[in-house]
C-alpha positions as CSV (number, residue, x, y, z in Angstrom):
1,M,-2.5,27.0,17.3
2,K,-4.7,26.0,20.4
3,V,-7.6,28.2,20.9
4,D,-8.1,28.5,25.0
5,A,-10.5,25.1,25.5
6,K,-13.1,27.0,27.7
7,Q,-13.6,29.7,25.4
8,L,-14.2,27.4,22.3
9,K,-16.6,25.0,24.8
10,T,-18.8,28.0,25.3
11,F,-18.7,29.1,21.9
12,L,-19.4,25.7,20.6
13,I,-22.5,25.6,22.9
14,D,-23.6,29.0,22.1
15,S,-23.9,28.2,18.2
16,E,-25.5,24.6,18.8
17,L,-23.3,22.9,16.5
18,V,-22.3,20.4,19.0
19,S,-24.7,18.9,21.9
20,P,-23.5,19.4,25.0
21,S,-23.8,15.5,26.2
22,D,-20.9,15.7,23.1
23,I,-19.1,18.0,24.1
24,E,-18.4,16.3,27.4
25,K,-17.6,12.8,26.0
26,A,-15.1,15.0,23.9
27,E,-13.8,16.5,27.0
28,K,-12.9,12.9,28.8
29,K,-10.3,12.1,25.5
30,A,-8.9,15.7,25.3
31,V,-6.8,14.9,27.6
32,G,-2.6,15.8,27.4
33,E,-1.8,17.3,23.7
34,K,-5.4,16.3,22.3
35,D,-7.7,19.4,20.9
36,L,-11.3,19.6,22.5
37,G,-12.2,20.5,18.9
38,D,-10.0,17.8,17.3
39,V,-11.5,15.3,19.1
40,L,-14.8,16.6,17.9
41,V,-13.6,16.3,14.3
42,K,-12.4,13.0,14.5
43,D,-16.0,11.5,16.6
44,G,-17.5,13.3,13.6
45,K,-19.3,15.6,15.2
46,I,-18.6,19.1,13.7
47,T,-16.7,19.1,10.3
48,E,-12.9,20.5,10.0
49,E,-14.1,23.4,8.3
50,D,-16.8,24.2,10.8
51,L,-14.0,24.1,13.6
52,G,-11.8,26.2,11.8
53,K,-14.9,29.4,11.5
54,M,-15.5,29.0,14.5
55,R,-11.8,29.1,15.7
56,A,-11.4,32.1,13.5
57,Y,-14.7,33.4,15.0
58,V,-13.1,33.0,18.5
59,L,-9.6,34.3,17.5
60,G,-11.4,37.8,15.5
61,I,-9.8,36.6,12.9
62,P,-11.1,36.0,9.0
63,F,-11.8,32.2,7.9
64,V,-10.9,31.1,4.0
65,N,-11.0,27.5,2.8
66,L,-8.5,27.6,-0.4
67,E,-9.5,23.6,-0.7
68,H,-11.2,23.8,-4.4
69,E,-8.6,27.2,-5.2
70,K,-5.9,28.1,-8.0
71,I,-3.8,30.1,-6.9
72,P,-1.8,32.4,-9.3
73,E,2.0,31.2,-9.4
74,D,3.3,34.7,-8.9
75,V,0.8,35.1,-5.6
76,L,1.9,31.4,-4.8
77,G,5.8,32.0,-5.7
78,I,6.2,35.1,-3.3
79,I,6.5,33.3,0.1
80,P,8.8,30.4,-1.1
81,E,7.9,26.6,-0.6
82,P,10.3,25.4,2.3
83,I,8.6,28.5,4.2
84,A,5.4,27.6,3.3
85,R,5.7,23.8,4.0
86,N,8.1,24.2,7.1
87,H,5.2,27.1,8.7
88,N,1.9,26.1,6.7
89,I,1.6,29.1,5.6
90,V,0.5,30.2,2.3
91,S,-0.3,33.6,0.3
92,Y,-3.3,33.3,-2.0
93,R,-4.6,36.7,-2.9
94,K,-2.6,40.3,-3.5
95,L,-4.3,43.4,-3.5
96,G,-2.3,46.2,-4.4
97,S,0.5,46.5,-1.6
98,S,-1.3,43.9,1.0
99,L,-1.0,40.7,0.8
100,E,-3.3,38.1,2.2
101,V,-2.0,35.1,3.9
102,A,-3.8,31.5,4.5
103,M,-2.1,29.9,7.9
104,L,-2.6,27.6,10.7
105,D,-1.6,29.5,13.6
106,P,-2.3,33.5,13.2
107,Q,-0.3,34.5,16.1
108,D,3.2,33.0,14.5
109,L,4.2,36.9,14.3
110,E,7.9,35.7,13.5
111,T,7.0,33.8,10.2
112,I,4.5,37.2,9.0
113,E,7.2,39.5,9.9
114,F,9.8,37.7,7.7
115,I,7.5,37.8,4.7
116,R,7.0,41.4,5.6
117,K,10.3,42.3,5.1
118,K,10.9,39.7,2.1
119,A,7.7,40.7,0.1
120,D,7.5,44.0,1.1
121,L,4.0,44.1,1.7
122,K,1.2,44.4,3.8
123,I,0.4,41.1,5.3
124,L,-3.3,40.3,6.1
125,P,-3.3,37.0,8.1
126,R,-6.3,34.6,7.6
127,L,-7.1,31.0,9.6
128,T,-7.4,28.0,7.6
129,N,-7.5,24.4,7.8
130,P,-5.0,21.6,7.5
131,A,-6.8,20.6,4.5
132,S,-6.3,23.9,2.5
133,I,-2.8,24.0,3.0
134,K,-2.4,21.0,1.7
135,H,-4.2,21.2,-1.8
136,V,-2.1,24.7,-1.8
137,L,1.2,23.1,-0.9
138,K,0.4,20.7,-4.0
139,Q,0.4,23.6,-6.4
140,Y,3.7,24.5,-5.4
141,N,4.9,21.1,-7.5
142,K,2.7,21.8,-10.4
143,S,5.3,24.5,-11.7
144,L,8.1,21.6,-11.3
145,E,8.0,21.2,-15.5
146,A,8.9,24.8,-16.0
147,E,11.7,24.7,-13.5
148,F,13.0,21.3,-15.0
149,G,12.7,23.1,-18.3
150,E,14.3,26.6,-17.0
151,I,17.3,24.0,-15.3
152,I,18.1,22.1,-18.9
153,K,17.9,25.8,-20.6
154,K,20.6,27.6,-17.8
155,E,22.6,24.4,-17.4
156,S,23.0,22.3,-20.2
157,G,25.3,24.6,-22.2
158,N,27.6,24.3,-18.6
159,L,27.6,20.7,-19.3
160,K,30.5,18.6,-20.5
161,I,30.1,16.8,-23.8
162,S,30.2,13.0,-23.6
163,Q,32.1,10.7,-25.5
164,T,31.5,10.2,-29.2
165,S,32.7,7.1,-31.0
166,G,35.8,8.4,-31.9
167,E,36.7,9.3,-27.9
168,P,38.4,6.8,-25.9
169,E,36.5,5.5,-23.0
170,K,36.5,7.8,-19.6
171,D,37.9,6.2,-16.4
172,A,36.1,5.8,-13.5
173,E,37.5,9.3,-12.1
174,D,36.6,11.7,-15.1
175,L,32.7,10.0,-14.4
176,K,33.3,10.6,-10.7
177,K,34.0,14.0,-11.6
178,M,31.3,14.6,-14.1
179,A,28.6,12.5,-12.0
180,E,29.3,15.9,-8.9
181,D,28.9,18.3,-12.0
182,L,26.5,21.0,-10.1
183,P,24.3,20.7,-13.7
184,V,24.0,16.8,-13.4
185,V,23.3,17.1,-9.4
186,R,20.1,19.5,-10.7
187,I,19.0,17.9,-13.4
188,V,19.1,14.3,-12.1
189,E,17.4,15.5,-8.4
190,T,14.8,17.5,-10.4
191,L,14.1,14.5,-12.1
192,L,13.3,11.9,-8.9
193,K,11.4,15.1,-7.1
194,H,9.2,15.6,-10.4
195,A,8.4,11.6,-10.8
196,I,7.5,11.6,-7.1
197,T,5.2,14.2,-7.3
198,Q,4.1,13.0,-10.2
199,R,3.1,9.8,-8.6
200,A,5.2,7.5,-10.9
201,S,6.3,4.2,-10.0
202,D,9.0,4.1,-12.7
203,I,11.7,6.3,-14.5
204,H,13.0,5.4,-17.6
205,I,16.3,6.7,-18.3
206,E,16.5,6.3,-22.7
207,P,19.6,6.8,-24.6
208,E,18.6,7.6,-28.1
209,E,20.9,8.9,-31.1
210,N,20.3,12.8,-30.5
211,Q,18.5,13.2,-27.9
212,L,18.1,11.5,-24.1
213,L,14.1,10.6,-23.3
214,V,13.2,10.2,-19.9
215,R,9.4,8.3,-19.2
216,Y,7.9,8.1,-16.5
217,R,5.2,5.5,-15.8
218,I,2.1,6.9,-14.2
219,D,-1.0,4.7,-13.0
220,G,0.8,1.5,-15.1
221,I,1.0,4.0,-18.3
222,L,4.2,5.1,-19.6
223,H,4.1,8.8,-20.8
224,D,7.2,11.3,-22.1
225,A,7.9,13.6,-19.2
226,M,11.3,14.8,-20.5
227,I,13.5,15.6,-23.8
228,L,17.7,16.1,-22.7
229,P,20.2,16.6,-25.1
230,K,22.3,14.0,-25.6
231,K,25.2,15.4,-24.3
232,A,23.7,15.0,-20.8
233,A,23.3,11.3,-20.8
234,S,26.6,10.4,-19.6
235,G,26.2,12.4,-16.8
236,V,23.0,11.7,-15.9
237,I,23.5,7.9,-16.1
238,A,27.1,8.1,-13.8
239,R,25.2,10.2,-11.2
240,I,22.5,7.5,-10.9
241,K,25.5,5.0,-10.7
242,V,27.3,7.0,-7.9
243,L,24.0,7.7,-6.0
244,S,23.2,3.7,-6.1
245,N,26.8,2.8,-5.5
246,L,27.3,0.8,-8.9
247,K,30.8,0.6,-10.9
248,L,31.4,4.0,-13.0
249,D,33.9,2.5,-15.5
250,E,31.0,-0.6,-16.2
251,H,29.2,-0.2,-19.6
252,R,29.1,-3.6,-21.0
253,L,27.3,-5.7,-18.2
254,P,24.5,-5.2,-16.2
255,Q,24.3,-3.7,-13.0
256,D,21.9,-3.2,-10.2
257,G,21.6,-1.2,-7.2
258,R,19.3,1.1,-4.9
259,F,19.3,4.8,-3.1
260,K,17.2,5.7,-1.0
261,M,15.9,9.8,-0.9
262,E,13.2,11.8,1.5
263,N,10.8,14.9,0.8
264,S,9.0,16.1,3.7
265,E,6.3,13.8,3.7
266,Q,7.8,10.5,2.5
267,K,10.9,8.6,2.0
268,F,11.9,6.6,-1.0
269,S,13.9,3.4,-2.2
270,F,14.5,3.7,-6.1
271,R,15.6,0.1,-7.2
272,V,18.2,0.9,-10.2
273,S,18.7,-1.3,-12.7
274,I,21.6,0.1,-15.8
275,L,21.3,-1.9,-18.8
276,P,23.6,-1.9,-22.0
277,I,21.6,-0.8,-24.7
278,Y,23.0,0.2,-28.8
279,D,23.1,4.3,-27.8
280,G,25.0,4.0,-24.8
281,E,23.2,2.9,-21.4
282,K,19.6,2.6,-20.0
283,A,18.7,3.3,-16.4
284,V,15.2,1.9,-15.1
285,M,14.4,3.0,-11.5
286,R,11.7,1.2,-9.7
287,L,10.0,3.9,-7.0
288,L,8.8,2.3,-3.8
289,P,7.6,4.4,-0.6
290,E,9.2,2.7,2.4
291,N,6.9,4.6,5.0
292,S,3.5,4.4,3.3
293,E,0.7,3.2,5.5
294,G,0.1,-0.8,5.4
295,F,-2.6,-2.0,2.9
296,S,-5.9,-3.5,3.7
297,L,-7.0,-6.7,1.5
298,E,-10.3,-3.9,1.4
299,G,-7.8,-1.3,0.3
300,L,-6.5,-3.6,-2.3
301,G,-10.0,-4.4,-3.7
302,F,-11.0,-7.5,-2.5
303,G,-14.4,-7.9,-1.4
304,G,-17.1,-10.1,-0.9
305,E,-16.8,-14.0,-1.1
306,A,-13.6,-13.5,-2.5
307,L,-12.4,-11.6,0.6
308,E,-13.7,-14.3,2.9
309,R,-12.7,-17.5,1.1
310,L,-8.4,-15.3,1.2
311,H,-9.1,-15.2,4.8
312,H,-10.1,-18.2,5.8
313,A,-7.6,-20.1,3.5
314,I,-4.1,-17.9,5.2
315,K,-5.6,-18.5,8.6
316,R,-4.9,-22.3,7.6
317,P,-1.6,-22.9,9.6
318,V,0.0,-24.7,6.7
319,G,-0.3,-25.2,2.7
320,M,0.4,-22.6,-0.3
321,V,-0.9,-19.2,-0.8
322,L,-0.2,-18.3,-4.6
323,A,-0.8,-14.8,-6.1
324,T,-0.3,-14.8,-9.9
325,G,-0.6,-12.6,-12.8
326,P,1.6,-10.7,-15.0
327,T,4.9,-8.4,-13.6
328,G,3.5,-5.2,-12.1
329,S,0.6,-6.4,-11.4
330,G,0.7,-6.1,-7.7
331,K,1.4,-9.4,-6.6
332,T,4.2,-8.9,-4.2
333,T,2.1,-6.3,-3.0
334,T,-0.9,-8.5,-2.0
335,L,1.8,-11.1,-0.1
336,Y,3.0,-8.1,1.6
337,T,-0.7,-7.0,2.6
338,I,-0.7,-11.0,3.7
339,I,2.3,-11.2,5.6
340,D,1.1,-7.6,7.6
341,I,-2.0,-9.4,8.6
342,L,-0.4,-12.5,9.8
343,N,3.0,-10.8,11.4
344,T,1.7,-11.1,14.8
345,P,4.2,-12.0,17.8
346,E,3.6,-15.9,18.2
347,V,5.0,-16.4,14.7
348,N,8.4,-16.4,13.1
349,I,8.1,-15.4,9.2
350,S,10.8,-15.5,6.9
351,T,11.0,-14.7,3.4
352,I,13.4,-14.9,0.3
353,E,13.3,-12.3,-2.2
354,D,14.4,-10.6,-5.0
355,P,14.5,-8.0,-4.6
356,I,13.0,-6.8,-0.9
357,E,10.6,-4.4,-2.2
358,Y,9.7,-3.0,1.5
359,R,11.0,-3.2,4.6
360,M,8.5,-5.0,7.1
361,P,8.9,-4.6,11.2
362,R,9.5,-8.3,12.8
363,V,9.7,-10.1,9.5
364,N,13.5,-11.8,8.3
365,Q,14.0,-10.6,5.0
366,T,16.8,-12.3,2.9
367,Q,17.8,-10.6,-0.8
368,V,18.2,-13.5,-3.3
369,K,22.0,-12.9,-4.8
370,P,22.9,-15.3,-8.0
371,E,26.0,-13.8,-8.8
372,I,27.2,-15.5,-5.9
373,G,24.9,-18.4,-5.9
374,F,22.8,-17.6,-3.6
375,S,19.2,-18.5,-5.3
376,F,15.8,-18.7,-4.0
377,A,16.6,-22.6,-4.0
378,N,19.3,-22.2,-1.9
379,G,17.8,-19.6,0.2
380,L,14.8,-21.8,0.8
381,R,16.7,-24.5,1.9
382,S,18.3,-22.8,4.7
383,L,15.0,-21.0,5.6
384,V,13.3,-24.1,7.0
385,R,16.0,-24.7,9.5
386,Q,15.3,-21.4,11.0
387,D,12.3,-22.7,12.5
388,P,9.5,-20.4,10.6
389,D,6.4,-20.4,11.0
390,I,5.3,-18.7,7.4
391,I,7.7,-18.4,4.1
392,M,7.3,-15.9,1.8
393,V,9.2,-16.9,-1.6
394,G,9.5,-13.6,-3.9
395,E,8.7,-16.6,-7.1
396,I,8.7,-20.0,-7.9
397,R,10.4,-19.5,-11.2
398,D,11.7,-23.1,-11.5
399,N,11.6,-27.0,-11.1
400,E,13.8,-26.9,-8.1
401,T,11.8,-23.8,-6.1
402,A,8.6,-25.2,-6.8
403,S,9.8,-28.6,-5.2
404,L,11.1,-27.1,-1.9
405,A,8.3,-24.7,-1.5
406,I,5.8,-27.7,-1.9
407,N,7.9,-29.7,0.8
408,A,7.7,-26.9,3.3
409,A,4.5,-26.5,2.8
410,L,3.9,-30.5,3.6
411,T,6.2,-30.0,6.4
412,G,4.2,-27.9,8.5
413,H,4.5,-24.3,7.1
414,L,2.4,-21.8,5.5
415,V,4.1,-21.1,2.3
416,L,3.3,-17.2,0.6
417,S,4.4,-17.4,-3.3
418,T,4.2,-15.6,-6.7
419,L,3.8,-17.5,-10.1
420,H,3.5,-15.7,-13.6
421,T,0.7,-17.1,-15.3
422,N,-2.6,-15.6,-16.9
423,S,-5.1,-16.8,-14.1
424,A,-5.7,-18.4,-11.3
425,A,-7.0,-21.8,-12.8
426,G,-3.5,-21.5,-15.0
427,T,-1.2,-21.6,-12.1
428,L,-2.0,-26.1,-11.7
429,P,-1.3,-27.2,-15.0
430,R,2.1,-24.7,-14.5
431,L,3.1,-26.4,-11.6
432,L,3.0,-29.8,-13.1
433,D,5.2,-28.3,-16.1
434,M,7.6,-27.9,-13.6
435,K,7.1,-31.6,-12.5
436,V,5.9,-31.1,-9.2
437,E,3.2,-34.6,-8.9
438,P,-0.3,-33.7,-9.0
439,F,-1.2,-35.3,-5.6
440,L,1.4,-32.8,-3.9
441,I,-0.2,-29.9,-5.5
442,A,-3.4,-31.5,-4.4
443,S,-2.8,-31.6,-0.8
444,T,-1.0,-28.1,-0.1
445,V,-2.3,-25.8,-2.0
446,N,-4.8,-23.5,-0.5
447,V,-5.9,-20.8,-2.3
448,I,-4.9,-18.7,-5.7
449,I,-5.2,-15.5,-6.3
450,G,-4.8,-14.4,-9.7
451,Q,-5.2,-10.5,-10.2
452,R,-4.2,-7.5,-12.4
453,L,-4.4,-3.4,-11.8
454,V,-6.8,-1.1,-13.6
455,R,-6.7,2.7,-12.9
456,V,-9.4,4.1,-10.6
457,L,-11.8,7.3,-11.6
458,C,-11.6,10.7,-9.8
459,S,-14.3,11.9,-8.3
460,S,-15.3,14.1,-11.5
461,K,-16.4,11.1,-13.7
462,K,-19.8,10.8,-15.7
463,P,-22.1,8.3,-15.6
464,Y,-23.4,6.8,-19.1
465,K,-25.5,4.0,-19.8
466,I,-24.5,1.6,-22.7
467,S,-25.7,0.6,-26.0
468,K,-27.3,-2.8,-27.2
469,D,-24.8,-2.7,-29.4
470,E,-22.2,-2.6,-26.8
471,L,-24.1,-4.7,-24.3
472,R,-23.9,-7.5,-27.4
473,E,-20.4,-6.8,-27.2
474,L,-20.0,-7.1,-23.7
475,G,-22.2,-10.4,-24.1
476,K,-19.2,-11.9,-26.1
477,E,-16.6,-11.5,-23.2
478,V,-19.1,-12.7,-20.3
479,D,-22.2,-14.3,-19.3
480,L,-24.7,-11.4,-18.9
481,D,-27.0,-13.7,-16.7
482,R,-24.7,-14.5,-14.5
483,M,-22.8,-10.9,-14.5
484,L,-26.5,-9.9,-13.7
485,K,-26.7,-12.2,-10.8
486,F,-23.2,-10.6,-9.4
487,L,-24.5,-7.5,-9.8
488,H,-27.2,-7.8,-7.1
489,E,-25.4,-10.3,-5.3
490,T,-22.7,-7.4,-4.5
491,K,-25.6,-4.6,-4.3
492,A,-23.8,-3.1,-7.2
493,I,-27.3,-2.1,-8.5
494,K,-31.1,-2.4,-6.8
495,A,-32.8,-5.6,-6.9
496,G,-35.2,-5.8,-9.8
497,D,-32.3,-4.0,-11.9
498,G,-31.8,-5.3,-15.4
499,W,-28.9,-4.1,-18.0
500,D,-30.8,-1.0,-19.3
501,D,-31.0,0.2,-15.9
502,V,-26.9,-0.1,-15.2
503,S,-24.6,2.6,-15.5
504,F,-21.1,2.6,-16.3
505,Y,-18.4,5.5,-16.1
506,K,-16.5,7.7,-18.2
507,P,-13.5,9.7,-17.4
508,V,-13.6,14.0,-16.6
509,P,-10.3,15.1,-16.9
510,T,-9.2,17.5,-14.4
511,S,-5.9,19.8,-14.1
512,E,-5.4,17.4,-10.6
513,A,-5.6,14.2,-13.1
514,P,-5.5,15.5,-16.8
515,D,-6.7,11.9,-17.9
516,G,-9.3,11.4,-15.5
517,F,-7.7,8.8,-13.6
518,E,-5.7,8.6,-9.9
519,N,-4.4,5.5,-8.2
520,R,-4.9,1.8,-9.0
521,I,-6.9,-1.0,-7.6
522,G,-6.4,-4.8,-8.3
523,I,-9.3,-6.5,-9.6
524,H,-9.0,-10.6,-8.3
525,E,-10.6,-13.9,-8.6
526,V,-10.0,-16.0,-5.9
527,L,-10.2,-20.0,-6.0
528,P,-9.6,-22.2,-3.3
529,V,-8.7,-25.8,-3.9
530,T,-12.2,-27.3,-2.9
531,E,-12.5,-31.2,-3.0
532,S,-13.9,-30.7,-6.9
533,I,-10.7,-29.1,-7.6
534,R,-8.5,-31.6,-6.2
535,A,-10.3,-34.5,-8.3
536,L,-9.5,-32.6,-11.2
537,I,-5.6,-31.6,-10.6
538,M,-5.3,-35.3,-9.7
539,S,-6.9,-35.9,-13.3
540,N,-4.5,-33.7,-14.7
541,A,-7.2,-31.5,-15.6
542,T,-7.1,-28.5,-18.0
543,S,-6.8,-25.0,-16.6
544,D,-10.4,-24.5,-18.7
545,Q,-11.6,-27.4,-16.6
546,I,-10.4,-26.2,-13.6
547,E,-12.1,-22.9,-14.0
548,K,-15.2,-24.1,-15.5
549,T,-15.6,-26.0,-12.0
550,A,-14.2,-22.6,-10.0
551,K,-16.6,-20.7,-11.4
552,E,-19.9,-23.8,-11.0
553,E,-18.9,-23.3,-7.4
554,G,-18.8,-19.4,-7.3
555,M,-15.6,-18.0,-8.0
556,M,-15.8,-14.4,-9.6
557,T,-13.3,-14.2,-12.2
558,M,-11.1,-11.2,-13.0
559,L,-13.1,-9.8,-15.6
560,E,-16.4,-10.4,-13.8
561,D,-15.0,-8.2,-10.7
562,G,-13.8,-5.5,-12.9
563,I,-17.4,-4.9,-14.2
564,V,-18.6,-5.0,-10.9
565,K,-16.0,-2.4,-9.7
566,A,-17.2,-0.6,-13.0
567,V,-20.4,-0.2,-12.1
568,L,-19.5,0.7,-9.0
569,G,-17.5,3.3,-10.7
570,V,-14.4,2.6,-9.3
571,T,-13.3,2.1,-13.0
572,T,-14.1,2.0,-16.7
573,I,-15.6,-0.9,-18.6
574,E,-12.5,0.1,-20.9
575,E,-10.0,-0.1,-18.5
576,V,-11.0,-3.4,-17.5
577,L,-11.4,-4.9,-21.0
578,R,-7.9,-3.5,-21.8
579,V,-5.8,-5.5,-18.7
580,T,-7.9,-8.7,-18.9
581,R,-7.7,-9.5,-22.9
582,E,-4.6,-11.6,-23.2
């Protein structure tokens, strides 16, 4: 709700929270739909809370900040979640026959009257800020687990019994009816909703002898989420097949598909893989947010000299940029981010992928289809005839794709691709194994990125100093003198500080993050192919020799980059060692 701009201006000047000159500048920006107060918040001249208090004062309504409040479930549930989300109103305190509600528009009398009738309570409206509403709305999701348990308890009795070893196989029609059975639909929908709430990247649905196990991968770690009755297995898998448009009566061969789902904040694409196993069919679903904001290289964890080297390499019009690491280490996200940077109207970008993970505007994306003979190699042959400036090959898997990618880089294209190797330096011998000539590698590869993902600590982290024994153990993993030099260069520690002054951090569990971690970030090594590296490639050098030379030329390894991030409090030293130890 907007407070009259003149009134707000008068009160702001009287309060002396903002100088008259800042108000004048904000007024010039506040044209059309923009609000004077919102412009001042965006420019950092006033906090959102102070603005909320000022608006509340003008309206004569109390202001409440709920950003750190835990609302009792019975009070929160008085206003149904859809009403709370659509009208930005939440109940936070019940006193006798009165209910205090926080809202962004206290003059939304229609909603207030609806809640009064529904709850049969006197409604006391309070003004709040968007951050408070968002924080409280998240608490609705916390009861999902309980809701899930209720659904299972209530609905599992209604589930149709799935086939046992003595029964004939169900035909497609029976399975379709089972997939549309209300209890099955509710179970699958709640399972997907819960996964989105928990920020899961993958859902595993695994049939066992006597039960159906559901697991979520959250921040790279698998967690048991739910155990369902074994009789739910056929219906749940059939429902997922219906959503993904897969064959219902095919139980012997693997199947792949995808479907979409959206909530009030985001759209998600689910990539589905069904695989026959001993006790039935296992489903794994990868969650891909479709309308997530574009990443930046800095946001992915690149920084300092590594970032400069990478920017320099991707600005070259020809050559190859390779991202390496194991499955799930964020290679594709790195390449998509680079494409986003290079995606200007002056260039034609084409990709060949398996699968297409994120849709990108103005990028021509092609899906590999091995079942009809359309492979990376075939697709790449066609792509180079499409007049591209930049080509992304999802993965170099074989000699033919490697040769074609190298050839495309030689003939005036910038080629981006991924390889499964343990380190940046290990990429070059891997290409030699694929029978690519050393002189072709030396003349086309611009830069190689090695990466892993580490979990990010929440703000509640706790600093500590490591003991001499622990430092000695760390010295077995990394050169301590060289590491100290990097810590000074990156300003992770003050000039003159030694290892005795270095702090690391431990996770502190919170209600929002039970393990003290939230999200993930990359640790990287960026290896530019310099003249000395080219000479080593030409002489068939080992990955150790290449890495040694790259380090002498200033390359920070993944482990070293991880230790810098651990000292900065981004992650823990244990997390860095967990993902870098082979």
